[in-house]
Rosetta silent file (secondary structure, phi, psi, omega in degrees, C-alpha in Angstrom):
SEQUENCE: MIGTGCLGKNVRRISRTKGDVTVSRRKHTNRMAVVIVGFLVVVAFGTMAIALDEDVSMGDVPKAARDAILRAAGGAKFEEVEREIHDGAAVYEAEWTVDEREHEVCVTEDGTVVETEVEIPASEAPAAVRDIIAKTFGADAKVKVEKKMIVMYEVEGKGREILVSPTGKTHDDMEYDDDGDDDDDDRD
SCORE:     score description
SCORE:     0.000 S_00000001
   1 L     0.000  131.779 -179.875  -18.529   21.482   38.096 S_00000001
   2 L   -81.251  -48.797 -178.045  -18.432   25.191   37.184 S_00000001
   3 L  -125.894  150.409  178.569  -15.634   25.106   34.590 S_00000001
   4 L  -100.762  -25.231  176.738  -14.121   22.323   32.588 S_00000001
   5 L    57.050  165.872  175.451  -10.859   24.049   31.637 S_00000001
   6 L   -88.543  168.864  178.066   -8.272   22.717   29.201 S_00000001
   7 L   -55.441  134.295  177.469   -5.857   19.956   30.067 S_00000001
   8 L    84.518   -0.025  179.660   -3.493   21.110   32.746 S_00000001
   9 L   -95.636  157.005  174.080   -5.691   24.037   33.893 S_00000001
  10 E   -74.757  145.879 -176.952   -7.171   24.522   37.322 S_00000001
  11 E  -127.074  135.798  176.654  -10.847   23.674   37.542 S_00000001
  12 E   -84.900  139.215  177.589  -13.413   25.005   40.012 S_00000001
  13 E  -127.920  143.667  175.695  -15.577   22.449   41.732 S_00000001
  14 E  -110.410  132.495  175.195  -18.643   22.994   43.861 S_00000001
  15 E  -133.139  146.777  179.176  -19.421   20.595   46.657 S_00000001
  16 E  -109.920  129.321  174.919  -22.252   20.623   49.170 S_00000001
  17 E  -129.373  105.747  178.401  -21.709   19.515   52.718 S_00000001
  18 L    50.422   49.321  174.469  -24.819   19.685   54.941 S_00000001
  19 L    87.504  -16.632  178.188  -26.195   22.766   53.180 S_00000001
  20 E   -85.998  142.976  177.320  -22.931   24.703   52.999 S_00000001
  21 E  -106.304  125.733  176.324  -21.505   25.494   49.567 S_00000001
  22 E  -123.602  142.534  177.973  -17.744   25.424   49.234 S_00000001
  23 E  -112.214  125.634  178.691  -15.706   26.197   46.129 S_00000001
  24 E  -125.486  156.505  177.348  -12.360   24.489   45.788 S_00000001
  25 E  -115.453  137.773  175.858   -9.692   24.528   43.085 S_00000001
  26 E  -145.323  152.820  179.597   -7.725   21.470   42.103 S_00000001
  27 E   -66.699  131.762  179.176   -5.300   20.578   39.328 S_00000001
  28 L   -67.530  120.469 -173.110   -7.020   18.799   36.460 S_00000001
  29 L   -98.184    4.050  179.725   -5.671   15.239   36.664 S_00000001
  30 H   -75.810  -11.255 -179.153   -6.919   13.874   33.356 S_00000001
  31 H   -55.081  -47.765 -178.482   -3.742   15.044   31.611 S_00000001
  32 H   -63.709  -39.892  179.104   -1.896   11.864   32.596 S_00000001
  33 H   -62.788  -41.949  179.427   -4.800    9.667   31.491 S_00000001
  34 H   -65.350  -42.556  179.109   -4.874   11.364   28.081 S_00000001
  35 H   -61.620  -44.636 -179.366   -1.113   10.989   27.692 S_00000001
  36 H   -64.886  -45.661  179.317   -1.266    7.291   28.613 S_00000001
  37 H   -62.896  -43.752  178.134   -4.199    6.581   26.286 S_00000001
  38 H   -59.244  -44.054  178.471   -2.483    8.483   23.466 S_00000001
  39 H   -60.891  -45.128  179.843    0.706    6.516   23.998 S_00000001
  40 H   -63.044  -38.674  177.950   -1.180    3.214   23.954 S_00000001
  41 H   -63.762  -45.466  179.655   -2.976    4.167   20.716 S_00000001
  42 H   -61.528  -45.317  179.886    0.329    5.077   19.045 S_00000001
  43 H   -63.297  -43.524 -178.531    1.947    1.840   20.203 S_00000001
  44 H   -62.599  -48.402 -178.812   -1.051   -0.249   19.110 S_00000001
  45 H   -70.458  -35.500  176.480   -1.240    1.266   15.625 S_00000001
  46 H   -62.941  -42.614  177.852    2.534    1.244   15.234 S_00000001
  47 H   -64.446  -39.825  178.984    2.638   -2.436   16.130 S_00000001
  48 H   -63.713  -43.252 -179.203   -0.196   -3.137   13.693 S_00000001
  49 H   -63.995  -40.492  178.867    1.627   -1.306   10.887 S_00000001
  50 H   -64.023  -41.228 -178.158    4.830   -3.216   11.589 S_00000001
  51 H   -68.328  -28.832 -176.093    2.959   -6.511   11.557 S_00000001
  52 H   -88.064  -22.274  179.310    1.242   -5.697    8.247 S_00000001
  53 L  -105.540  128.432  177.997    4.337   -4.498    6.331 S_00000001
  54 E  -144.078  139.928  174.954    7.139   -6.939    5.695 S_00000001
  55 E   -69.672  139.270  178.221   10.170   -6.996    3.449 S_00000001
  56 L  -136.134  161.259  173.312   10.069   -9.828    0.932 S_00000001
  57 L   -91.204  159.512  179.270   12.281  -11.113   -1.859 S_00000001
  58 H   -59.164  -28.742  177.984   11.048  -11.082   -5.453 S_00000001
  59 H   -66.278  -22.053  179.371   10.888  -14.869   -5.244 S_00000001
  60 H   -88.556   -7.178 -177.851    8.187  -14.524   -2.566 S_00000001
  61 L   -85.656  132.991  178.023    6.018  -12.264   -4.734 S_00000001
  62 L   -54.987  147.762 -173.021    3.205  -14.020   -6.666 S_00000001
  63 H   -53.794  -46.554 -178.129    4.034  -14.394  -10.374 S_00000001
  64 H   -62.547  -41.244  178.074    1.387  -11.946  -11.664 S_00000001
  65 H   -67.974  -42.511  179.069    2.485   -9.266   -9.179 S_00000001
  66 H   -60.641  -44.712  179.301    6.164   -9.935   -9.909 S_00000001
  67 H   -61.934  -40.467  179.102    5.590   -9.607  -13.676 S_00000001
  68 H   -65.956  -40.201  178.388    3.767   -6.278  -13.185 S_00000001
  69 H   -64.609  -44.855 -179.535    6.582   -4.972  -10.974 S_00000001
  70 H   -62.759  -39.695  176.689    9.232   -6.038  -13.496 S_00000001
  71 H   -62.141  -44.219 -178.356    7.323   -4.300  -16.335 S_00000001
  72 H   -66.037  -37.209 -176.499    7.047   -1.091  -14.317 S_00000001
  73 H   -81.116  -18.766  177.323   10.726   -1.101  -13.346 S_00000001
  74 L    56.088   37.996  176.078   11.957   -1.802  -16.866 S_00000001
  75 L    91.479   -0.533  178.707   14.993   -3.790  -15.735 S_00000001
  76 L   -69.600  155.182  178.792   16.086   -1.506  -12.884 S_00000001
  77 L   -82.891  131.948 -177.531   17.566   -3.046   -9.731 S_00000001
  78 E   -78.721  138.458  175.079   15.162   -3.084   -6.786 S_00000001
  79 E   -92.347  -31.261 -177.370   16.137   -1.414   -3.543 S_00000001
  80 E  -160.398  141.814  171.877   13.222   -2.774   -1.574 S_00000001
  81 E  -131.944  129.189 -179.143   10.147   -4.961   -2.023 S_00000001
  82 E  -127.720  149.146  170.767    7.480   -5.071    0.664 S_00000001
  83 E  -103.217  127.267 -178.880    4.244   -6.936    1.204 S_00000001
  84 E  -132.578  168.558  174.847    1.595   -4.695    2.754 S_00000001
  85 E  -113.809  118.785  175.568   -2.113   -4.752    3.465 S_00000001
  86 E  -118.371  123.202  177.896   -4.154   -1.965    1.829 S_00000001
  87 L    53.021   34.338  177.618   -7.897   -1.872    2.434 S_00000001
  88 L    84.401   -0.048 -178.938   -7.737   -5.482    3.590 S_00000001
  89 E  -114.141  143.489  177.373   -5.963   -6.746    0.445 S_00000001
  90 E   -72.881  133.179  175.223   -2.348   -7.860    0.084 S_00000001
  91 E  -133.270  161.842  179.245   -0.270   -5.600   -2.161 S_00000001
  92 E  -123.980  128.445  178.322    3.386   -5.512   -3.111 S_00000001
  93 E  -113.972  132.139  177.960    5.426   -2.310   -3.256 S_00000001
  94 E  -123.682  142.217  179.409    8.774   -2.160   -5.005 S_00000001
  95 E  -123.180  142.506  176.250   11.250    0.716   -4.987 S_00000001
  96 E  -154.237  166.629 -179.956   14.112    1.458   -7.365 S_00000001
  97 E  -124.131  133.059  174.507   16.201    4.400   -8.560 S_00000001
  98 E  -133.356  129.564 -179.808   16.804    5.469  -12.160 S_00000001
  99 L    51.271   44.232  178.015   18.807    8.582  -13.053 S_00000001
 100 L    62.227   20.493  175.908   18.917    9.564   -9.351 S_00000001
 101 E  -115.978  130.164  178.043   15.103    9.557   -9.148 S_00000001
 102 E   -76.966  137.507  177.740   13.271    7.285   -6.754 S_00000001
 103 E  -125.527  152.995  176.069   10.456    5.212   -8.264 S_00000001
 104 E  -149.792  144.447  172.504    7.826    3.047   -6.631 S_00000001
 105 E  -133.205  144.863  176.994    5.007    0.823   -7.833 S_00000001
 106 E  -124.188  125.793 -178.271    2.284   -0.832   -5.802 S_00000001
 107 E  -132.061  155.410  175.488    0.450   -3.830   -7.280 S_00000001
 108 E   -81.021  172.644  179.152   -2.125   -6.353   -6.103 S_00000001
 109 L   -59.983  -29.375 -179.373   -1.418  -10.091   -5.962 S_00000001
 110 L   -88.980    7.342  174.770   -3.031  -10.489   -9.399 S_00000001
 111 L    91.060    6.095  178.565   -0.703   -7.850  -10.905 S_00000001
 112 L   -75.789  128.709  179.401   -3.123   -4.915  -11.050 S_00000001
 113 E   -73.179  128.210  177.902   -1.294   -1.601  -10.597 S_00000001
 114 E   -95.153  -44.848  177.944   -2.669    0.343   -7.614 S_00000001
 115 E  -161.254  158.010  172.789   -0.323    3.339   -7.794 S_00000001
 116 E  -130.081  152.801  176.699    3.000    4.559   -9.101 S_00000001
 117 E  -138.381  144.877  170.619    5.324    7.231   -7.754 S_00000001
 118 E  -142.690  133.142  177.953    8.350    9.005   -9.152 S_00000001
 119 E   -76.031  132.889  179.397   10.394   11.638   -7.379 S_00000001
 120 E  -129.363  154.521  172.375   10.699   14.811   -9.446 S_00000001
 121 L   -65.823  146.072  179.456   12.478   18.135   -8.953 S_00000001
 122 H   -56.489  -31.100 -179.690   10.074   20.800   -7.708 S_00000001
 123 H   -64.526  -20.816  178.687   10.846   22.763  -10.872 S_00000001
 124 H   -90.117   -6.867  178.216    9.145   20.017  -12.918 S_00000001
 125 L   -73.700  153.639  177.346    5.915   20.205  -10.928 S_00000001
 126 L   -58.198  155.697 -177.793    2.995   22.138  -12.466 S_00000001
 127 H   -54.563  -40.765 -179.162    2.870   25.879  -11.707 S_00000001
 128 H   -62.571  -37.689  178.460   -0.087   25.440   -9.325 S_00000001
 129 H   -69.221  -43.669  178.130    1.890   22.884   -7.284 S_00000001
 130 H   -60.942  -37.592  177.702    4.965   25.158   -7.203 S_00000001
 131 H   -62.166  -44.531  179.013    2.749   28.028   -5.975 S_00000001
 132 H   -64.768  -40.876  177.702    1.442   25.888   -3.104 S_00000001
 133 H   -58.195  -47.504 -179.068    4.996   24.764   -2.267 S_00000001
 134 H   -62.916  -42.512 -179.632    6.134   28.406   -2.090 S_00000001
 135 H   -68.571  -36.822 -174.719    3.146   29.447    0.052 S_00000001
 136 H   -85.205  -43.074 -173.111    3.432   26.465    2.380 S_00000001
 137 H  -110.963  -13.897 -175.539    7.184   25.924    2.704 S_00000001
 138 L   104.433  149.172 -173.062    8.715   29.145    1.393 S_00000001
 139 L   -60.846  -35.704 -176.533   10.016   30.049   -2.062 S_00000001
 140 L  -105.025   15.398 -177.126   13.524   28.633   -1.538 S_00000001
 141 L   -68.593  141.387  175.126   12.617   25.641    0.638 S_00000001
 142 L   -87.190  115.091 -178.134   14.209   22.312   -0.182 S_00000001
 143 L  -128.333  158.473  174.342   11.312   19.861   -0.547 S_00000001
 144 L  -102.089  125.930 -179.270   10.824   16.336   -1.865 S_00000001
 145 E  -117.831  128.483  176.532    8.149   16.122   -4.561 S_00000001
 146 E  -118.998  129.093  173.793    6.698   12.827   -5.733 S_00000001
 147 E   -85.703  116.116 -175.054    4.401   12.549   -8.719 S_00000001
 148 E  -112.266  128.162  177.286    1.835    9.995   -7.603 S_00000001
 149 E  -114.161  112.523 -177.636   -0.529    8.253   -9.996 S_00000001
 150 E  -105.220  128.585 -178.532   -3.365    6.478   -8.174 S_00000001
 151 L   -87.664  126.840  175.659   -5.521    4.035  -10.109 S_00000001
 152 L  -136.598  150.485  177.015   -9.266    4.277   -9.513 S_00000001
 153 E  -112.889  125.695  177.487  -12.178    2.876  -11.475 S_00000001
 154 E   -92.306  128.268 -179.911  -15.255    5.043  -11.976 S_00000001
 155 E  -121.111  125.059 -179.548  -18.493    3.069  -12.089 S_00000001
 156 E  -116.478  139.346  176.533  -21.723    4.731  -13.208 S_00000001
 157 E   170.817  152.472  178.104  -25.207    3.268  -12.978 S_00000001
 158 L    52.639   38.101  175.194  -28.654    3.667  -11.449 S_00000001
 159 L    76.349   15.910  178.123  -28.195    7.429  -11.188 S_00000001
 160 E  -144.228  166.264  177.516  -24.982    7.412   -9.187 S_00000001
 161 E  -127.915  144.580  172.831  -21.235    7.160   -9.552 S_00000001
 162 E  -135.764  157.352  170.959  -18.693    5.451   -7.329 S_00000001
 163 E  -108.155  139.543  179.050  -14.944    5.103   -7.390 S_00000001
 164 E  -130.046  128.640  177.055  -13.413    1.712   -6.714 S_00000001
 165 L   -80.702  161.995  177.078   -9.741    1.092   -6.011 S_00000001
 166 L   -62.026  -16.659  177.409   -8.008   -2.022   -7.374 S_00000001
 167 L   -89.573   -1.504  175.904   -8.034   -3.371   -3.806 S_00000001
 168 L    96.613    2.587  178.387  -11.842   -3.166   -3.721 S_00000001
 169 L   -77.977  132.200  179.043  -12.318   -0.104   -1.521 S_00000001
 170 E   -98.101  147.922  177.843  -15.240    2.017   -2.673 S_00000001
 171 E  -131.019   91.700 -175.004  -15.323    5.783   -2.579 S_00000001
 172 L  -101.061   23.229  178.966  -18.904    6.876   -3.196 S_00000001
 173 L  -100.844   32.402 -179.121  -18.513   10.456   -2.018 S_00000001
 174 L   -70.565  155.534  170.512  -17.863   11.787   -5.524 S_00000001
 175 L   -82.462  143.871 -179.646  -19.192   15.086   -6.788 S_00000001
 176 L   -95.419  154.950  176.383  -21.783   14.650   -9.496 S_00000001
 177 L   -61.175  137.155 -178.794  -21.840   16.413  -12.855 S_00000001
 178 L   -67.866  -31.337 -174.724  -23.844   19.631  -12.671 S_00000001
 179 L   -98.877    4.346  175.200  -25.581   19.078  -15.999 S_00000001
 180 L    80.528   -1.999  178.224  -26.483   15.412  -15.486 S_00000001
 181 L   -85.023  178.772 -175.791  -24.393   14.098  -18.379 S_00000001
 182 L  -103.337   16.404  177.009  -21.697   11.487  -17.989 S_00000001
 183 L   -89.283  163.041 -176.899  -18.713   13.595  -19.059 S_00000001
 184 L  -111.626   24.992 -176.116  -16.125   14.822  -16.615 S_00000001
 185 L  -100.025   10.791  178.745  -15.446   18.238  -18.171 S_00000001
 186 L   -69.809  144.754  178.284  -17.755   20.290  -15.939 S_00000001
 187 L  -116.745  148.261  177.307  -16.135   23.158  -14.063 S_00000001
 188 L   -73.807    0.000    0.000  -17.225   24.647  -10.752 S_00000001
């Protein structure tokens, strides 16, 4: 093959027939195969996500997780509670609204908080976040901003550091301190 071309482009092919060289052009036919494979991947992962997320009632939530959700919500009425699988572990996410702001908490079965979210007006975001919003979406764009607090545990030992989520997923691709100490105040 002389050229590989992009999907949907004509491709030159060389073929030999009893010593003669002929060059022919034909429509690249892998486009349909890529579309079909892409569709199957989307359907497979979509089906998996649907199977892993399910609405549940608070009565179906384990007591420790339910107590953690109730503490986080502070008596607010829940709009939705779901059971999901994060990093292979069951977690429970609850959503509620207070003062027209959406809130969410995600906890493990034993009640450990994995993350919290609260919707905030863009004007309440830090200046650096507002600058990125303006550069990315435009200065007057209407955007939804959620303040997300993700719980991670930093573990240091044997000359290395790792991050571990409450669901047990490790993240050992951390940057190390430049000066070798164990504080986190180093700047690039």
